C-alpha positions in Angstrom: -29.2 -16.4 461.9 -29.9 -19.4 459.7 -32.5 -19.9 458.2 -34.0 -23.1 459.5 -33.3 -26.8 458.2 -36.3 -28.2 456.5 -37.1 -31.6 457.8 -34.7 -34.3 457.9 -35.5 -36.6 454.2 -36.3 -40.1 455.1 -36.1 -43.1 452.0 -39.5 -42.8 451.6 -39.5 -39.4 450.3 -41.3 -38.3 453.9 -40.0 -35.5 456.2 -39.5 -36.5 459.7 -42.6 -34.0 459.8 -45.2 -35.4 457.6 -47.0 -38.8 456.7 -49.1 -39.7 454.2 -51.5 -42.7 454.0 -54.0 -44.2 451.0 -57.1 -45.2 452.4 -59.5 -47.2 450.8 -61.9 -47.3 452.7 -64.2 -46.4 455.7 -62.2 -48.7 457.8 -58.6 -47.1 457.0 -60.2 -43.9 457.9 -61.6 -45.5 461.2 -57.8 -47.4 461.2 -56.1 -44.1 461.2 -58.5 -42.1 464.1 -57.8 -45.4 466.5 -54.1 -45.2 465.2 -53.7 -41.5 466.2 -55.8 -42.4 469.7 -52.9 -44.8 470.8 -50.5 -42.7 469.2 -51.1 -39.5 471.3 -47.5 -38.8 473.5 -47.9 -39.0 477.1 -47.5 -35.5 478.2 -50.4 -34.5 476.0 -52.8 -36.6 478.6 -50.7 -35.1 481.9 -52.0 -31.0 483.0 -48.1 -30.3 482.6 -49.1 -26.5 484.6 -48.1 -23.6 481.9 -48.8 -26.0 479.2 -51.6 -25.9 476.7 -54.4 -28.4 474.9 -53.2 -30.3 472.0 -55.1 -28.9 469.5 -55.1 -31.3 465.8 -56.4 -29.9 462.6 -58.6 -31.9 460.4 -59.0 -30.2 456.7 -60.6 -31.9 453.6 -63.7 -31.9 451.6 -67.4 -32.7 452.5 -67.7 -36.8 452.9 -63.7 -36.7 453.0 -63.7 -38.5 456.3 -62.8 -35.9 459.3 -66.2 -36.3 461.4 -65.2 -40.1 460.4 -61.5 -40.0 462.3 -62.5 -37.7 465.0 -65.2 -40.3 466.2 -62.8 -42.9 466.0 -59.9 -40.9 467.5 -62.4 -40.2 470.5 -63.2 -43.5 470.8 -59.3 -44.8 470.8 -58.9 -42.4 473.6 -61.8 -43.6 475.9 -64.9 -42.0 474.7 -68.7 -43.7 475.2 -71.7 -42.5 474.4 -73.3 -40.9 471.5 -70.1 -39.2 469.6 -72.5 -36.6 467.7 -71.0 -34.4 464.9 -70.9 -31.0 465.9 -72.1 -29.6 462.6 -74.9 -27.8 464.3 -73.8 -26.8 468.1 -70.4 -26.4 467.0 -68.6 -27.8 469.7 -69.6 -30.8 472.0 -67.4 -31.9 475.0 -66.5 -35.4 476.0 -65.2 -37.4 478.6 -61.7 -39.7 478.2 -59.3 -41.8 479.6 -57.4 -39.0 481.8 -58.2 -36.2 478.8 -61.1 -33.9 478.2 -61.9 -34.1 474.4 -63.3 -30.7 472.9 -64.9 -31.7 469.2 -65.2 -28.8 466.9 -66.8 -28.1 463.7 -66.5 -24.9 462.1 -68.1 -25.6 459.2 -71.0 -23.5 459.8 -68.8 -20.1 461.1 -68.6 -17.2 458.8 -65.6 -16.3 459.4 -62.4 -15.8 462.4 -65.4 -12.9 464.1 -67.6 -16.0 465.4 -64.5 -17.4 467.1 -65.0 -15.5 470.0 -68.8 -16.6 470.9 -67.8 -20.4 471.2 -65.6 -19.6 474.7 -62.6 -21.7 472.8 -60.1 -20.0 474.9 -61.6 -21.4 477.7 -61.0 -24.6 476.7 -57.2 -24.3 476.2 -55.9 -26.3 479.7 -53.2 -28.8 479.8 -54.7 -32.3 479.4 -57.3 -30.9 476.8 -57.6 -32.1 473.4 -59.1 -30.0 470.9 -60.3 -31.5 467.4 -61.0 -28.8 465.0 -62.6 -30.4 461.9 -62.7 -26.7 459.2 -59.8 -24.8 460.9 -59.4 -22.8 457.7 -63.0 -20.6 458.3 -61.2 -19.8 462.1 -57.5 -18.4 460.7 -55.8 -17.1 463.4 -58.0 -17.0 465.7 -57.2 -20.4 466.4 -54.5 -22.2 468.5 -51.7 -23.0 466.8 -52.1 -27.1 465.7 -50.1 -29.3 466.9 -51.2 -32.1 464.5 -52.4 -31.2 461.2 -55.0 -34.2 459.4 -55.8 -33.2 455.4 -58.0 -36.3 454.0 -58.5 -35.2 450.0 -61.0 -37.3 447.5 -58.4 -40.2 445.2 -60.0 -41.9 442.5 -60.3 -44.7 444.5 -60.7 -43.6 448.0 -58.2 -40.5 449.8 -55.2 -39.3 450.8 -54.9 -38.4 454.4 -51.9 -35.6 455.1 -50.7 -35.4 458.5 -48.5 -32.5 459.2 -46.5 -31.8 463.1 -46.6 -27.9 463.6 -45.0 -28.5 467.3 -42.8 -30.5 469.1 -45.7 -32.8 470.9 -47.1 -32.9 467.2 -43.7 -34.6 466.6 -43.6 -36.9 468.8 -47.4 -37.9 467.8 -46.1 -38.8 463.9 -43.1 -40.8 465.8 -45.1 -42.7 467.2 -47.4 -43.6 465.2 -45.0 -44.2 462.5 -44.4 -47.6 464.7 -48.6 -48.7 464.8 -48.3 -51.7 462.1 -52.1 -50.9 461.8 -50.6 -48.3 459.2 -48.5 -50.9 457.6 -50.8 -51.8 454.3 -52.0 -48.0 453.9 -47.5 -46.6 453.7 -47.6 -49.5 451.4 -50.0 -48.4 449.1 -48.3 -45.0 448.4 -45.7 -45.0 445.2 
């Protein structure tokens, strides 16, 4: 059989399966999180039988904005009250409008062998959104990402690279591309 074809190229050099943004400050990172909440495909919220939960990976160095983006995403989905970083608890569960959000932080995890005790399999249900910070520490023991967000430092601000890992993630990215709040961050790219 033929090898898989690369994603179709776009005029801006991006493929349909990835997106790069330049985030100048914390407010820009929060705008990205809010836009992610608005762009979440409807089928991620619906409890479709035999479907898995929606999974987002958040990668980046310490202080790159992973938790800031996750908080804004959760708030955009309707989570009210305090949204704590799960750095010490490892898992925080939040009820949102029509979806349950599981926020996981694997920074303190030594490796994939520690994941069994977290009970992540229990949260792999339709209608759940699992947001996982530091996924590299979980290795292949984690469910695959529908969307992977990598944050990295620039001389000024940060760069966000988003990549879809499934058809659901590709639809999420397609929805995100139509969010006018992100236009200023797209136009900063050269």
